[in-house]
C-alpha positions in Angstrom: -25.1 33.2 -15.5 -22.5 36.1 -15.4 -23.7 39.7 -14.9 -22.0 42.1 -17.3 -20.0 44.8 -15.4 -20.4 43.2 -12.0 -17.2 42.8 -10.3 -15.8 39.5 -9.7 -15.4 38.0 -6.1 -12.2 35.6 -5.6 -13.6 32.3 -4.0 -10.9 30.1 -2.2 -11.4 27.8 0.1 -10.0 28.1 3.5 -7.3 26.0 4.3 -9.6 23.6 6.6 -11.8 22.4 3.8 -9.0 21.4 1.8 -9.7 17.1 1.0 -7.0 15.9 3.0 -8.1 18.2 6.4 -11.3 17.0 6.3 -11.2 13.3 8.5 -14.2 11.7 10.2 -11.6 12.8 12.7 -9.5 16.5 12.7 -6.0 15.2 12.6 -3.4 17.3 13.6 -1.2 19.0 11.5 2.1 18.6 12.6 4.4 15.6 12.8 2.4 12.5 13.5 5.3 10.3 13.9 7.7 11.4 16.2 11.1 12.8 13.9 13.7 10.4 13.8 16.4 11.3 16.1 19.2 13.7 15.0 22.3 12.2 15.4 25.4 12.1 14.0 24.7 8.2 12.9 21.1 9.4 11.4 20.4 12.3 9.5 18.3 12.4 6.8 17.9 15.2 4.0 14.6 13.6 3.4 12.3 12.2 6.5 10.0 9.2 4.7 7.3 9.5 7.9 7.5 13.0 9.7 4.0 15.3 8.4 5.5 18.9 6.5 5.1 21.8 8.8 1.7 23.7 8.4 3.3 26.3 6.6 3.5 23.8 3.5 0.1 22.4 3.9 -1.0 25.8 4.0 0.7 27.0 0.7 -0.8 23.7 -1.3 -4.2 24.6 0.7 -3.9 28.0 -1.0 -3.6 27.1 -4.3 -6.1 24.4 -4.6 -8.6 27.0 -3.4 -7.5 29.8 -6.4 -10.2 30.4 -8.9 -10.7 32.2 -11.8 -8.0 34.9 -13.1 -6.3 34.1 -9.7 -5.5 30.4 -10.9 -1.8 30.0 -10.8 -0.5 27.0 -13.2 1.4 24.1 -11.7 4.1 22.2 -13.9 6.2 18.8 -13.5 8.9 18.6 -15.9 6.9 20.6 -18.3 3.8 18.8 -17.8 0.7 21.1 -16.3 -1.0 19.5 -13.2 -4.6 20.2 -12.0 -6.2 20.5 -8.9 -7.3 16.9 -9.5 -4.3 15.5 -9.7 -3.9 16.0 -5.9 -7.2 15.4 -4.6 -7.3 12.0 -6.8 -4.1 11.1 -5.0 -5.2 12.4 -1.7 -8.4 10.2 -1.5 -8.0 7.1 0.6 -9.9 4.7 -2.0 -7.7 5.3 -4.8 -5.1 3.3 -5.8 -1.9 5.9 -7.0 -2.0 6.1 -10.8 1.4 6.1 -13.1 1.7 10.1 -13.0 1.4 10.4 -9.0 4.5 7.9 -9.3 6.3 9.4 -11.8 5.7 12.7 -9.9 6.6 10.8 -6.8 10.2 9.7 -8.3 10.4 12.9 -9.9 10.7 14.7 -6.6 13.2 12.5 -5.3 15.4 12.8 -8.3 15.7 16.7 -7.0 16.4 15.7 -3.8 19.0 13.4 -4.6 21.0 16.1 -6.5 19.9 18.6 -4.0 21.1 16.8 -1.3 24.0 15.2 -3.1 26.9 15.4 -0.6 25.0 14.0 2.1 24.5 10.4 -0.3 28.3 10.5 -0.5 29.1 11.2 2.9 26.8 7.8 3.8 28.5 5.9 0.9 25.2 5.2 -0.5 25.3 4.5 -4.4 24.5 6.8 -7.6 20.7 6.3 -8.0 18.0 7.0 -9.7 14.3 6.5 -10.5 12.9 6.2 -13.8 9.3 6.9 -15.2 6.8 4.3 -14.6 6.6 3.9 -18.9 10.2 3.0 -19.1 10.4 -0.4 -18.0 7.4 -1.5 -19.9 9.2 -0.2 -23.1 12.5 -2.1 -22.3 10.2 -5.0 -22.4 9.1 -4.5 -25.7 12.5 -5.0 -27.4 12.4 -9.1 -25.5 11.3 -10.9 -28.7 13.4 -9.0 -30.9 16.5 -11.1 -28.6 15.4 -14.5 -29.3 15.0 -13.5 -32.7 17.4 -10.6 -33.5 16.9 -8.7 -36.9 19.6 -8.5 -39.6 20.7 -5.0 -38.9 21.2 -6.7 -35.3 19.3 -5.9 -32.0 19.3 -2.6 -30.5 17.3 -1.6 -27.4 18.7 1.7 -26.9 16.5 3.8 -29.1 13.6 5.9 -28.1 12.5 6.3 -24.6 14.7 3.7 -23.2 17.8 5.4 -24.8 17.2 8.8 -24.3 17.2 7.6 -20.5 19.8 4.9 -20.2 22.2 7.9 -22.3 21.0 10.5 -19.9 19.4 12.6 -22.5 16.1 12.6 -20.6 15.0 13.4 -16.9 16.6 11.9 -14.8 18.9 12.9 -17.1 21.9 10.8 -15.7 23.6 8.1 -17.8 24.3 4.4 -16.7 26.9 3.0 -15.6 28.9 6.4 -15.7 26.2 8.5 -13.4 24.0 5.7 -11.8 25.2 2.2 -10.0 21.4 1.6 -9.2 18.2 1.9 -11.3 14.4 2.4 -8.8 11.4 1.4 -11.1 8.3 -0.3 -11.1 6.4 -2.5 -12.6 2.4 -2.2 -13.0 0.4 -4.9 -14.0 -2.6 -3.3 -15.4 -5.2 -5.5 -15.2 -4.9 -5.8 -11.9 -3.9 -2.5 -11.0 -0.8 -3.8 -8.9 2.5 -2.4 -8.3 5.8 -4.0 -8.2 8.8 -1.9 -6.7 12.3 -2.9 -8.4 15.4 -2.1 -7.1 18.0 -2.9 -10.5 21.8 -3.2 -9.0 23.9 -2.7 -12.3 27.0 -3.5 -10.8 25.8 -6.9 -8.4 23.7 -7.7 -11.6 20.6 -7.8 -9.3 17.0 -7.6 -9.7 15.6 -6.6 -5.8 11.8 -6.7 -5.6 9.3 -4.5 -3.6 6.0 -5.8 -2.9 3.2 -4.6 -1.0 2.3 -8.3 -0.1 -0.8 -8.2 -2.2 -0.6 -10.6 -5.4 -2.4 -13.1 -7.4 -2.7 -16.5 -5.8 -0.6 -19.2 -7.1 1.5 -16.7 -8.8 5.3 -16.1 -7.2 5.7 -12.2 -8.0 9.3 -12.9 -9.2 7.5 -14.9 -12.0 6.0 -12.1 -13.2 6.4 -11.7 -17.0 8.4 -8.5 -17.7 10.3 -8.9 -14.3 11.6 -12.3 -16.0 12.4 -10.2 -18.8 14.2 -7.6 -17.6 16.5 -10.4 -15.8 17.6 -10.8 -19.6 17.0 -7.1 -21.0 19.5 -5.3 -18.6 22.2 -7.1 -19.0 21.6 -6.6 -22.4 21.2 -2.7 -22.2 24.8 -3.0 -20.3 26.2 -4.5 -23.6 25.0 -2.4 -25.9 25.8 0.6 -23.6 29.7 -0.6 -23.8 29.4 -0.9 -27.2 29.2 -4.8 -27.5 27.4 -6.9 -29.7 24.1 -8.6 -28.5 24.3 -11.9 -28.4 21.2 -13.6 -26.8 23.0 -16.7 -26.0 25.8 -15.0 -24.1 23.8 -13.1 -21.9 23.4 -13.9 -17.8 20.7 -13.0 -16.7 20.5 -10.9 -13.4 19.6 -12.5 -10.6 15.6 -12.0 -9.7 15.6 -12.1 -5.3 12.7 -10.4 -2.9 13.5 -7.9 -0.6 12.9 -9.2 3.2 10.7 -8.0 5.7 8.9 -5.9 4.0 5.6 -3.9 5.5 2.3 -5.2 4.1 -1.7 -3.7 3.2 -4.4 -5.4 3.2 -6.2 -3.1 1.2 -5.3 -2.9 -3.0 -5.9 1.1 -3.2 -2.7 1.2 -0.9 -0.4 -1.0 -3.2 0.9 2.5 -5.0 1.5 4.8 -2.0 3.1 1.5 -0.7 5.6 0.5 -2.8 7.0 4.5 -3.6 7.5 5.2 0.2 9.1 1.3 0.1 11.5 2.5 -2.6 12.0 5.9 -0.9 13.5 4.1 2.1 16.0 1.5 0.5 17.2 4.4 -1.8 17.7 6.3 1.5 19.2 3.2 3.0 16.8 2.9 5.7 16.2 -0.6 6.4 12.9 -0.1 9.7 9.8 0.6 7.2 7.6 -0.2 10.1 5.5 3.3 9.3 4.7 2.4 6.2 1.7 0.8 7.4 -1.9 0.7 6.6 -3.1 3.0 10.1 -0.6 5.8 8.3 -1.3 5.3 4.2 -3.5 8.6 4.5 -0.7 10.8 6.5 1.4 9.4 3.5 -0.6 10.6 0.9 -1.1 13.9 2.3 2.8 14.5 2.9 3.8 12.9 -0.4 1.1 15.8 -2.3 2.4 18.0 0.1 6.2 17.2 -1.0 5.9 17.2 -4.8 3.7 20.7 -4.7 6.6 22.3 -2.5 9.0 20.8 -5.1 7.9 21.7 -8.0 5.9 24.6 -7.4 8.0 27.8 -8.1 9.6 28.8 -5.0 8.2 32.8 -4.8 4.7 31.4 -5.1 3.3 32.9 -1.3 -0.1 32.9 -0.1 -1.5 36.6 -0.4 -5.0 38.9 -0.3 -6.9 39.2 -3.2 -9.4 40.9 -1.5 
């Protein structure tokens, strides 16, 4: 019970008490994996593997420890996130949730804008990452393709229309600002994620799979993925002002990416898929650092990157004594 008139003490945990700094074996804060060589051929604006410098971890740790009147709100695209958002992501036995993937994708969209010159100089295609809910929402229109209503088929409505037309984050218009779309299909019953690269110009859908899937079912036969192969070309037709005719739709080719890292643990599925799509968007073919041994570091790095991207740049560690 609070004591009236008693001055409240600040209670924030030292950086060392952060969940991602509490390991059975204390890890060093610093680049655990060697940074990529800085040469004219390879200069990355975002390194998917190098651990952020200590001050960035410290800044997140300080925020995690703030209590009471000293708490500072944290928002991602207008939605407030509490401390348990990072605590859950940094737990080695939790498969990250859709909200964590959406936050990672929002961060990667920001990086593409901030480093747009680098991406252009590397001749990488214009791309964006879409929220997890987007592809699921696209799938809702599948039945109307086979049995079109009298008023015709309209897929570009609601969330789908807002994102495709650039009216909602990431605010990129398909076929104008975007040639490649990265997203995730979430199989909710098994809590399994499948990464998706939709190439609007090549008419292909490439799947990024962590190696865990229901036995006897080919990943490309996942119902939503089969539907997307038909629905995405239908979206292109509507976007270009053409009438959607189911019989006239030429399905996108669905293929699996080769040589991908595999995990043995279901709880690493989400982080593997996020990092694989990040590497693909950067034009990186070598993904060997995405592995079960590094999974915990990849989680902690992602926590730090998301916080660093969306926390007010003026937020600094200060003494509250």
